C-alpha positions in Angstrom: -24.8 46.1 -12.2 -25.4 43.0 -11.6 -23.5 39.9 -13.4 -24.6 36.8 -14.3 -21.3 34.0 -15.5 -21.8 30.7 -16.0 -18.5 28.2 -15.9 -18.8 25.8 -18.7 -18.3 22.4 -17.3 -15.8 21.7 -20.0 -13.6 24.7 -18.8 -13.8 23.7 -15.2 -13.4 19.9 -15.8 -11.6 16.9 -17.8 -15.4 16.1 -19.4 -13.6 12.9 -21.5 -12.7 11.5 -17.8 -15.3 10.6 -15.0 -15.3 13.2 -12.3 -11.8 14.9 -13.1 -11.2 18.3 -12.3 -9.0 20.3 -14.4 -7.6 22.5 -11.5 -5.3 24.8 -13.2 -8.4 25.8 -16.0 -10.5 26.0 -12.2 -7.3 28.2 -10.5 -7.3 30.7 -13.4 -10.8 31.1 -13.0 -10.9 32.0 -9.4 -8.3 34.1 -9.9 -10.1 36.5 -12.8 -13.6 36.6 -10.6 -11.6 37.3 -7.5 -9.5 40.3 -9.2 -12.8 41.5 -10.4 -14.7 41.2 -7.2 -11.2 43.5 -6.0 -11.4 46.0 -8.3 -15.5 46.5 -8.5 -15.5 45.3 -12.4 -18.8 43.3 -11.6 -21.0 44.0 -9.4 -22.9 42.1 -7.8 -22.4 38.4 -9.0 -24.2 35.3 -9.3 -21.9 32.1 -10.6 -23.3 28.7 -12.3 -21.4 26.2 -13.5 -22.1 23.1 -15.5 -21.5 19.9 -14.8 -18.8 18.4 -16.7 -17.4 15.2 -16.5 -19.5 15.4 -13.2 -22.7 15.6 -13.6 -23.1 14.4 -16.9 -21.5 10.9 -17.2 -24.0 10.4 -14.0 -27.1 11.4 -15.7 -25.9 9.8 -19.2 -25.0 6.2 -17.2 -28.6 6.9 -15.8 -30.4 7.5 -19.1 -31.2 10.6 -17.7 -31.8 14.3 -19.8 -33.6 17.5 -19.8 -36.3 15.8 -21.5 -36.3 12.1 -20.5 -36.6 11.2 -16.2 -36.0 8.8 -13.6 -37.9 7.9 -10.6 -34.8 6.0 -9.3 -33.3 7.8 -6.1 -29.9 6.0 -6.4 -29.9 7.8 -10.1 -30.9 11.1 -8.5 -28.1 10.7 -5.9 -25.6 9.8 -8.0 -26.8 13.3 -10.4 -26.5 15.6 -7.8 -24.2 14.3 -5.4 -21.7 14.3 -8.5 -22.8 17.8 -8.9 -22.5 19.2 -5.0 -19.4 17.5 -5.1 -18.0 20.0 -7.8 -19.6 22.7 -6.5 -17.4 22.3 -3.2 -14.6 22.1 -5.2 -15.8 25.7 -7.3 -16.4 27.2 -4.1 -13.2 26.1 -2.4 -11.2 27.8 -5.3 -12.9 30.7 -4.3 -12.8 30.6 -0.7 -8.7 30.8 -1.0 -8.8 33.9 -2.8 -11.4 35.2 -0.3 -14.2 35.5 -2.6 -17.5 35.1 -0.5 -18.9 32.1 -2.4 -21.8 29.9 -1.0 -23.3 27.0 -2.0 -27.3 27.3 -3.8 -28.9 23.6 -4.8 -31.0 23.8 -8.0 -32.4 20.1 -7.1 -33.7 21.8 -3.5 -35.9 24.4 -5.3 -36.6 24.1 -7.8 -39.5 22.3 -10.1 -40.8 21.8 -13.9 -44.6 21.2 -14.4 -45.7 18.5 -16.8 -45.7 21.2 -20.0 -41.8 21.4 -19.3 -42.0 25.0 -17.4 -39.5 26.0 -15.1 -39.8 27.2 -11.9 -36.9 28.3 -10.1 -37.2 30.5 -6.9 -34.8 32.6 -6.6 -35.6 34.8 -3.4 -32.8 33.5 -1.6 -30.4 34.2 -4.3 -31.6 37.8 -4.1 -31.1 38.2 -0.7 -27.4 36.5 -0.2 -26.6 39.4 -3.2 -27.9 41.9 -1.1 -25.8 40.8 1.7 -22.8 40.9 0.3 -22.3 37.1 -1.0 -21.5 35.5 -4.5 -24.4 32.5 -5.1 -23.0 29.5 -7.0 -25.9 27.5 -8.6 -24.9 24.7 -10.7 -26.6 22.5 -13.3 -28.4 19.7 -11.0 -31.7 17.2 -11.2 -35.2 18.7 -10.7 -38.7 17.5 -9.7 -40.3 17.4 -12.7 -44.2 16.4 -12.7 -45.2 13.3 -14.3 -41.1 12.4 -15.7 -40.1 12.0 -11.7 -36.7 14.1 -11.9 -35.1 15.1 -15.2 -31.5 17.3 -16.1 -31.9 21.1 -15.0 -29.0 22.2 -17.6 -26.9 25.4 -16.1 -27.8 27.6 -19.4 -31.2 27.2 -18.2 -30.2 28.2 -14.9 -28.7 31.1 -16.5 -31.8 32.5 -18.9 -34.0 32.2 -15.2 -31.4 33.5 -12.8 -30.8 36.9 -15.3 -34.3 37.7 -15.6 -35.0 37.0 -11.6 -32.3 39.4 -10.8 -32.5 42.0 -13.1 -28.7 41.1 -14.4 -26.6 43.6 -16.5 -24.6 41.4 -18.3 -24.6 37.7 -18.8 -21.5 35.4 -20.1 -20.8 32.0 -20.9 -17.4 31.0 -20.7 -17.3 28.0 -22.7 -14.2 26.1 -24.2 -14.2 27.8 -27.5 -13.6 31.7 -28.4 -17.0 32.1 -29.6 -20.1 31.3 -31.8 -18.0 29.5 -34.7 -18.8 29.6 -38.3 -18.0 27.0 -40.7 -14.7 28.4 -41.3 -14.2 28.0 -37.6 -14.2 31.7 -37.4 -16.3 33.8 -34.2 -19.4 35.0 -35.6 -19.3 38.5 -33.7 -22.9 38.6 -33.4 -26.0 36.8 -33.1 -29.5 37.7 -33.2 -31.1 34.7 -34.6 -30.9 31.0 -34.2 -32.2 30.5 -38.1 -28.9 32.4 -39.2 -26.3 30.0 -36.8 -28.4 26.5 -36.8 -26.4 24.6 -40.0 -22.9 25.3 -38.0 -24.1 24.8 -34.6 -23.5 20.5 -34.3 -23.6 18.0 -31.5 -21.0 18.3 -28.7 -18.2 16.0 -29.1 -18.2 15.3 -25.5 -21.4 13.3 -23.3 -23.7 16.3 -23.1 -27.1 15.4 -21.6 -27.8 19.4 -21.8 -27.9 20.4 -25.5 -24.8 21.6 -26.5 -23.5 25.2 -27.7 -27.1 25.1 -29.7 -28.8 24.4 -26.3 -26.6 27.8 -25.2 -27.6 29.8 -28.4 -31.2 29.2 -27.7 -31.5 29.6 -24.0 -29.5 33.2 -24.4 -31.4 34.4 -27.2 -34.7 34.2 -24.9 -32.8 37.1 -22.8 -33.5 40.4 -22.0 -29.9 41.5 -21.3 -27.0 41.1 -23.4 -25.0 37.7 -23.0 -21.8 36.3 -24.6 -20.3 33.3 -24.8 -16.4 33.2 -25.4 -13.4 31.3 -24.6 -11.1 31.3 -21.1 -8.6 33.5 -22.6 -10.7 36.3 -22.7 -13.0 35.6 -18.9 -10.6 38.9 -17.3 -11.9 40.9 -20.8 -15.6 40.0 -19.9 -15.5 41.2 -15.9 -13.8 44.1 -16.9 -17.0 44.8 -18.9 -15.0 44.3 -22.7 -16.6 43.1 -25.7 -15.5 39.3 -26.1 -16.5 36.0 -28.2 -20.0 36.0 -29.7 -22.7 38.8 -28.4 -25.9 37.2 -28.1 -28.7 39.6 -28.6 
């Protein structure tokens, strides 16, 4: 079994404060991941984390998004540098718990053509999985024909990876317990974007990658079942339980 897990940037950082880690939240996530791996509940595991207060603030400051690019090397370095810093924090917490986490930086491998189609080679990820490692990817910049460098969101990475590694389960750990309806109740299942479009608002903090609407759209494209859930349900998801909102 192969599991792809996304740790939302808003979960592991203080997203409204530039480059501020949420240490207790990251510790709790690392504990859950280590326990699940020790019990072999998840099989092979790939982790993707969002940008939170690290990548998003730099991208916003430089006017870079998933559609608007930059040819300024300083902007590219600022965004990528912030994300690799956060990636080190994530891996450090995992290493403290003997999780064999290793970095995979999308800027070094991914690209978009002029039509925006993503190419994300994953042979290295598959080989790392086969060799017993836990690859840890992150939202990043991506070389984009005609645009310089644009933002590659963690959600899009999850979609691409899940298809490439033939994931059996996909989970997005967010700051909310799932996709919420107009009464703030969790919607158990989402089968089409149109069914929930009216209740999906914009992110309330700086986010250049689409917020909840973007997450749902990306996950609907998957063949594997995917779940959106809050941090309190991470243990349950990793143990194989149905949690939050199921996207199928």
